[in-house]
C-alpha positions in Angstrom: 0.0 0.0 0.0 2.9 2.4 0.7 4.8 1.7 -2.6 2.1 3.0 -4.9 1.8 6.6 -3.6 5.6 6.7 -3.4 6.0 5.7 -7.0 3.5 8.3 -8.1 5.3 10.9 -6.0 8.6 10.1 -7.8 7.0 10.8 -11.2 5.4 14.0 -10.0 8.7 15.2 -8.5 10.5 14.6 -11.8 7.9 16.5 -13.7 8.1 19.4 -11.2 11.9 19.4 -11.6 11.7 19.4 -15.4 9.1 22.2 -15.2 11.5 24.2 -13.0 14.5 23.7 -15.2 13.2 24.2 -18.7 11.9 27.8 -18.3 15.0 28.9 -16.3 17.4 27.5 -19.0 15.5 29.4 -21.7 14.3 26.2 -23.5 10.7 27.4 -22.8 9.6 31.0 -22.7 9.1 31.7 -19.0 6.3 34.1 -19.9 4.3 31.3 -21.4 5.4 28.7 -18.8 6.7 30.2 -15.6 9.0 28.0 -13.4 7.2 25.7 -11.0 8.5 27.5 -7.9 6.9 30.8 -9.1 3.6 29.1 -9.8 3.7 27.4 -6.3 4.6 30.8 -4.7 1.6 32.4 -6.5 -0.6 29.5 -5.4 0.4 30.1 -1.7 -0.3 33.8 -2.1 -3.8 33.2 -3.6 -4.6 30.7 -0.9 -3.4 33.0 1.8 -5.5 35.9 0.6 -8.6 33.6 0.5 -9.2 34.2 -3.2 -8.3 30.7 -4.2 -10.3 29.1 -1.5 -13.4 31.1 -2.5 -13.1 29.9 -6.1 -12.5 26.3 -4.9 -15.6 26.3 -2.8 -17.7 27.7 -5.7 -16.5 25.1 -8.2 -16.7 22.2 -5.7 -20.3 22.9 -4.9 -21.2 23.1 -8.5 -19.4 19.9 -9.3 -21.0 18.0 -6.5 -24.5 19.3 -7.3 -24.3 18.3 -11.0 -22.5 15.0 -10.2 -25.0 13.8 -7.7 -28.0 14.8 -9.9 -26.4 12.9 -12.8 -25.6 9.8 -10.6 -29.0 9.9 -9.1 -30.6 9.6 -12.5 -28.1 7.5 -14.4 -27.5 4.6 -12.0 -31.1 3.6 -11.3 -32.2 4.3 -14.8 -29.2 2.3 -16.2 -30.1 -0.7 -14.0 -33.7 -0.5 -15.1 -32.8 -0.4 -18.8 -30.2 -3.1 -18.4 -32.8 -5.4 -16.9 -35.4 -4.6 -19.5 -34.2 -4.9 -23.1 -37.6 -4.0 -24.6 -37.6 -0.7 -22.7 -34.0 0.0 -23.7 -35.0 -0.4 -27.4 -37.3 2.6 -27.0 -34.7 4.7 -25.1 -31.5 3.8 -26.9 -32.1 5.9 -30.1 -32.7 9.1 -28.0 -29.7 8.2 -25.8 -27.4 7.7 -28.8 -28.7 11.0 -30.4 -27.9 13.1 -27.3 -24.8 11.4 -26.0 -22.3 12.6 -28.7 -23.2 16.3 -28.1 -20.3 17.9 -26.2 -21.2 19.8 -23.0 -20.1 23.2 -24.4 -22.7 22.8 -27.2 -25.3 23.0 -24.5 -24.0 26.3 -23.0 -26.1 28.7 -25.2 -29.3 26.8 -24.4 -28.4 26.6 -20.7 -28.0 30.3 -20.5 -31.2 31.0 -22.5 -33.2 28.6 -20.3 -31.6 29.2 -16.9 -29.9 32.6 -17.2 -26.5 33.4 -15.6 -25.3 31.9 -12.4 -25.1 28.5 -10.7 -28.1 26.9 -12.5 -26.6 26.7 -16.0 -23.2 25.6 -14.7 -24.8 22.7 -12.8 -26.9 21.8 -15.8 -23.8 21.6 -18.0 -22.1 19.4 -15.5 -25.2 17.2 -15.3 -25.4 16.9 -19.1 -21.7 16.2 -19.4 -21.7 13.3 -16.9 -25.2 11.7 -17.0 -24.9 10.0 -20.4 -21.5 8.4 -19.8 -22.6 6.9 -16.5 -25.9 5.8 -17.9 -24.3 3.9 -20.8 -21.8 2.3 -18.5 -24.4 1.2 -16.0 -26.6 -0.3 -18.8 -23.6 -2.3 -20.1 -22.7 -3.5 -16.7 -26.2 -4.6 -15.9 -26.4 -6.6 -19.1 -23.2 -8.3 -18.1 -24.4 -9.7 -14.8 -24.2 -13.5 -14.5 -27.8 -14.6 -15.0 -27.0 -17.8 -13.2 -26.8 -15.9 -9.9 -30.2 -14.5 -10.4 -31.6 -17.9 -11.2 -30.0 -19.3 -8.1 -31.7 -16.6 -6.1 -35.1 -17.5 -7.5 -34.4 -21.2 -6.8 -33.8 -20.2 -3.2 -37.2 -18.5 -3.1 -36.1 -14.9 -3.7 -38.6 -12.4 -5.1 -37.8 -10.0 -7.9 -37.3 -7.2 -5.4 -34.9 -9.4 -3.3 -33.1 -10.5 -6.4 -32.4 -6.9 -7.4 -31.4 -5.8 -3.9 -29.4 -8.8 -2.9 -27.9 -10.1 -6.2 -28.1 -7.5 -9.0 -27.0 -4.4 -7.1 -24.2 -6.1 -5.1 -22.9 -7.6 -8.4 -23.0 -4.1 -10.0 -21.3 -2.2 -7.1 -17.7 -2.5 -8.5 -18.8 -1.2 -11.9 -21.0 1.5 -10.3 -18.1 2.9 -8.4 -16.1 2.9 -11.6 -18.8 4.9 -13.3 -18.9 7.3 -10.4 -15.2 7.8 -10.7 -15.5 8.4 -14.4 -18.4 10.8 -13.9 -16.6 12.8 -11.3 -13.7 13.3 -13.6 -16.0 14.4 -16.4 -17.8 16.8 -13.9 -14.5 18.6 -13.3 -13.9 18.9 -17.0 -17.4 20.3 -17.5 -17.3 22.8 -14.7 -14.2 24.6 -16.1 -16.0 25.1 -19.5 -19.2 26.2 -17.8 -17.5 28.7 -15.5 -15.7 30.3 -18.3 -19.0 31.7 -19.7 -21.9 31.3 -17.3 -20.8 32.4 -13.8 -18.8 35.1 -12.0 -16.8 32.8 -9.7 -15.0 29.5 -9.5 -11.8 28.1 -10.8 -12.8 28.3 -14.5 -13.8 31.9 -14.0 -10.5 32.6 -12.3 -8.5 31.0 -15.1 -10.3 32.8 -17.9 -9.8 36.2 -16.1 -6.2 35.4 -15.6 -5.8 34.5 -19.3 -7.4 37.9 -20.3 -4.9 39.6 -18.1 -2.0 37.4 -19.3 -1.4 36.1 -15.7 0.0 32.7 -16.7 0.8 31.8 -13.1 -2.9 32.1 -12.1 -4.0 29.9 -15.0 -1.5 27.2 -14.0 -2.5 27.5 -10.3 -6.1 26.9 -11.4 -5.2 23.9 -13.4 -3.1 22.4 -10.6 -5.9 23.0 -8.1 -8.5 21.2 -10.3 -6.1 18.3 -10.7 -5.5 18.1 -6.9 -9.2 18.3 -6.1 -10.0 15.6 -8.7 -7.3 13.3 -7.3 -8.5 13.8 -3.8 -12.1 13.0 -4.6 -11.1 10.0 -6.6 -9.1 8.7 -3.7 -12.1 9.2 -1.5 -14.3 7.2 -3.8 -11.7 4.4 -3.9 -11.6 4.3 -0.1 -15.4 4.2 0.1 -15.5 1.5 -2.6 -13.2 -0.8 -0.7 -15.0 -0.4 2.6 -18.5 -0.5 1.2 -18.0 -3.5 -1.1 -16.5 -5.5 1.8 -19.4 -4.7 4.0 -22.1 -5.2 1.3 -20.8 -8.6 0.2 -21.0 -10.1 3.7 -24.4 -8.5 4.3 -25.9 -9.7 1.1 -24.7 -13.3 1.6 -26.2 -13.4 5.1 -29.5 -12.0 3.9 -29.8 -14.3 0.9 -28.5 -17.5 2.4 -29.0 -17.1 6.1 -32.5 -18.6 6.3 -31.3 -21.5 4.1 -28.7 -22.8 6.5 -29.6 -25.9 8.5 -29.5 -25.5 12.3 
């Protein structure tokens, strides 16, 4: 467990060293890519003034709102469609029609429908994440081993019990994977949304810095998004390991407990 973060830290350290050396040796224009130490110093300055924290909170709230709305719709809908092929045949054409549209393509409509502020940004995040998680959940549901479901029915399980005790536990690893993918997409979408639809957040900070040619601030925003994305992904991984371990034992007891002989 300790080797994996250490190996990742080595690569990050080498990249930071390269980032520091190349601009200082003139191989890269320091105006376009300032040295890492200057970017880090600017990040500490923005964090100390409270400006960076304000933008972080604004972006984080939008990301979580759009992400949870998308997950709340995509996961149960994907399970339902995966278990009902006839229903999926009706929905799939619409899904495949809307899925290729990139989130920025929705920005003009989002502004027209919802105005300027948090609502259009949350809508863009929702649109940018819901279809990917929905398609992934449908595919995962179709891939469930049907023999497990039949075994549950043989043991006297109802449809509701089969879904709660067999289908959902079988899907949990893939569901967490879809959540991790969706969270990454949410961060990508919030930057695009905040560049046009709001007056705060990391995307807004980055576009303002670009307009003023403050490259350090742009890079600070990019690094901050990466750090936040990494932190939330690690949190999801931790929850996945703990929840799957608990859920597997609980499901087995609920499904087979009454079948054991005294």
